[in-house]
N, C-alpha and C positions, 0 to 999 in steps of 0.2 A: 504493500500500500504506500503510495507516495504521500509525503508530508504526514507521517504517523503522529507527529506532535499535535496536529489539529484535533485528534480524538473526537471527531464529530461535533466540534464546537460550532461549526457553521450552522447547525440546526437551531442554535440559539437565536439566529437572525430571522427565523420563519415568521415570528410575530410582526416583523417590519416589512414582510413581503419578499424577502430574499431567499432563494432556494437553489439547490443544485450547485453546479460549478461556479456560478456567479457568487453565491454565498461563500463558497470556499475561498474564492479569490479575495473578497472583501475581508474575510477573517484573517487570511494570510497577511494582507497589507496592514491591517490594524495592529496585528501582533508585532510585526517586524519593522515597519517604517512609517505608516500613516500616509504615504504618498507613493505614486508610481508613475512610470512613463508608459507610453503606448507600446513600445517595444517589449517591455516587461509583461504587460498584459497579453500580448501576442505569444510570448514564450510559454505562458501558463495555459491559455485557452486555445492556442493555435488558430487565432482568428485572422481573417483577411483584414486589410486596412479599413475597408468599408464597415465590416461588422464591428471592429474595434471602436471606430468612431461612433457608431450607433450606441454601443454599450456605454461608452463614456458619456455621451450626451444624455442617455437615459438616466445614468447615475447622477449627473449634475442636476437633473430636473426633479429628482426625488426630494420630497419635503416631508418632514415629520413635525407636527404641530406648527405648520406653516414656515418652518425653518429648513433651509437646504442642508444636506448632509455632506456635500462635497463641492469643491470649487476647482476650476481650471486656472493654472497660473503659469507664468514664465519666470523661472527662477534660475539664476546662473546660466542664462541662455538656453535653458531647456524647458520644454512644455511638460508640465507635470499635472497630475490630478491629485488633489489632497482631500482625504476623507477626514472631516473634522466633526461630523455630527455626534453630539454627546450621547444621543440615544443608541447609536450603534455600539459605542464602547461600553455603555451601560449594560446592554443586552449580553455582550460578550464577557462581562464581569471584569473588565480591565480599565475602570475609570481612573485608576492611578497612573496609567501609562500616559506619558506626555506627547505621544505621537500626534494627537489631534491638534496640538498647538502649532502656531507658526514658529519657524526656527531660522537660525542663521544659515548662511551659505554653507559653512563648514558642516553643521549638523545635517543639513539637507543632503549634502554629498554623502556623508557617512550613512545616512538612512537608505539612500538609493542603492549604495554599494552593498549594504547589509541584505536588503531584499534580493538583490541580484545574485549574491552568492547562494542564498537559501534556495532560490529558484533553480540553480544549476546543481544543487545537492539535495534533492527531494527525499532521499531515503534516510537521511540522518535524523536522529531523535533530538530535535532542537529544544532548548529551554528558552522560550521567548521572553519571559517576564522575570523581574527581580524575585518575586516570591517563589517561582518555580525553580530558579537557580539556587536560592538559599535552601529551599526544602530538599532538593536533590542532594546537595552536598552534606546536609545534616543527616540524611538517611544513610549516607556513606560513612558516617561517623566523623565528619570533619566539622569542628566547631567554628562558629562565626568569626572568632578572632583571627582565623587564618584567611578569611575572605577579603578581597580588595574592597575598600570602602572610603567614603567621604563623610565627614561629620559636618552638618549644617547647624550652626548655633544661632538661635533667636534670643529675643529678650526674655521669654518665659521658659523656653526649653531648648533642647537640641535634638536633632533628628539624624539618624544614621542611614545612609543609602549605600547598599551593596551593589557592586558592579555598576557604578554610577555612569561610567562611559559605556553606554549600552551597545554591546557587540555580541554576535552570535556565539553560543556555546552548545556543544552536543556531547552527551555522555553515553558511552557504550560499555559493554561488559569488560572489555579489555583495553579501552583507550578513552581519552578525553580530548576533544578537538576544540581549540580556542581560535577565534578569528580576530585578527587585528586589522582594522580598516584605517588606511591613511587617506584622508580627504585632500591632502596636498596643500594644506594651509598652516601646518604647524612647524615646529622646529625639529631638527634631526634627533634631539634627545627625547622626544615624546615616546617613541617606541621603547626606549630603555627604561623610562620612568614607569610606563605601563607594565613592562615585564617585571620590574622590581616589586610592584604592588601585588603581582600574582605569584611571585616566586614561592612564598610559604605554602600556598595552596598546591602549586605544581609539585613541590617536593613531597607533600603528604600523599598526593595521588600516585606518584611514582613509587613511594614506599609501600603503598597498598597493592601494587601490582598492575596499575594502569599506565599505559604509555601516554605521554603528554605530547600531542601534536599541535603545531601552530601553523596557521595559514595567514600570510601577509597578503592583504587585498588592496589594490589601488587601480587607477585607470591611467596612470602615466608611468612610462618605463623607468625613469630615473628614480621614482619612489620605490619601485620594486628592487632596483639595483641597490639602493641605499639600505633597504631592509635586509636584503640577502647578506650583505657584508656583516651586519650585526648578528643575524640569526645563526650564521655559521659558527660563531664563537659560543653560542648558547648550547650547542649540542655536544660539547667536549668536556669530559671530566666530571667530577662530583664535588659538591661543596663540603667543607669541613664544618664541624659544629660551631666553631667560632664565626665563620662566614654566615652561617644561617642565623645565628643570634644577632650579629651585627646588622644584617639586612632587616630583620624583624624590628629591631630597635630603631633603626633609621626611619622605617615606615611609620612607626608609632609616633615619633617626634614630628615628622613631616605632616601627618594627618591629625595632629593634636589629640592622639589617643591617650588621654591622661591616665586612664585606668592602668594601662600597660606601663606608662612612665612611672607612676607611683610605686609600682612593684619594685622599681630600682631605687626608691628613696627620693623621688622627685626629679625635676628637670636637670639640675646641676649634676646630680649623681648619675643620671642616665647619660648625659653628655660625656662625663668622665669615663663611664663604662664603654661608650662607643669608641673613645680614643684608645683605651686599652685593647679592645678587640681588634681595632684597625692595626695597631702595632703587632699584635699577636698573629693575625692572619689577614693581610690586606684583601679586601673584597675584589675578586676578579670581575671581568666584564661579562657577567652572566654565565660563567662556567657551570655546566651541569644542570641548566634550568629545564631543558626539554629533551625529548628523544628524537623528534623529527620536525622538519618544517617544509612548507611548500610556498610557492609564489603563485598568485592568481590575479590575472589582469582581466578586468571586466570588458566584455565586448559591447554590451548594450549601453553602458554608462561612460565609456571612455571619452576623453577629451582629445585624444590623438596621441600617436606614438607608442601605444602599448603593443608589444610583440608577443608577450606571454599570455596565454589563456589556459588556465588549469594545468600549468606546467609544474611538475613535482621537482623538489630539490631535497631529497632525503640524505641525511648524513648519519 
């Protein structure tokens, strides 16, 4: 069955009048991106251009409580259709997903690439939402403290968001597949920072017997080349205990995880411990983080110059 992670969720849209493959498409989009291009629609439903135009036009005309559920836009030079109707997300039980909101160019690119990769890998058991990702890892015996997170602090309270840079993850019996999407607007160090935030989780998965595989996704060749140079260093060797502790402590300080910091006796004591660990075993450039990696260049979303499409680079 293609897209097993949908688990029949598309049937939740029947009260809104959506059924069959069209309901599956809307569900897939809402879970992974909130927006899509006509090429992506065609890849899923194998429509002709004419049929695709009719479907999109019909979708744009749907109104619930006199409010439209979708809009056509030109963003970053691309024609996209954005599904923002609150009723659709409410029926799917994902009202906390931010896909229905307008986003920056960077986030829009990342969402389109995310959907594009999922479309070309329909058999993987994707974990599309934050609760599903957290629940899956907890069922594997991995505590939340090892998951990448960001702490948002307000006047009255603080909120922890796990996997806050929303990118696809699939977990199988013998491997875990993590997708890193480069929208082409960040710095060269962003992949390294993202890997550092995931490293404790990857180490636990590997110790439990699952291979950790990473796919770098982009639509420009130089971004894939840049990722390849770094990922090659991530597949060699193993970490020492000191390196693992140093990485965990650095992450705690960077993300203001004060519960972890207090276990070392406060910030000053934690910084002192970091210096001791760095002298004992300087942290290498990602050594031993993953088992394999691949590079994947989008055909449907590319801006030009991408030569690689679903090309593997296993080390």
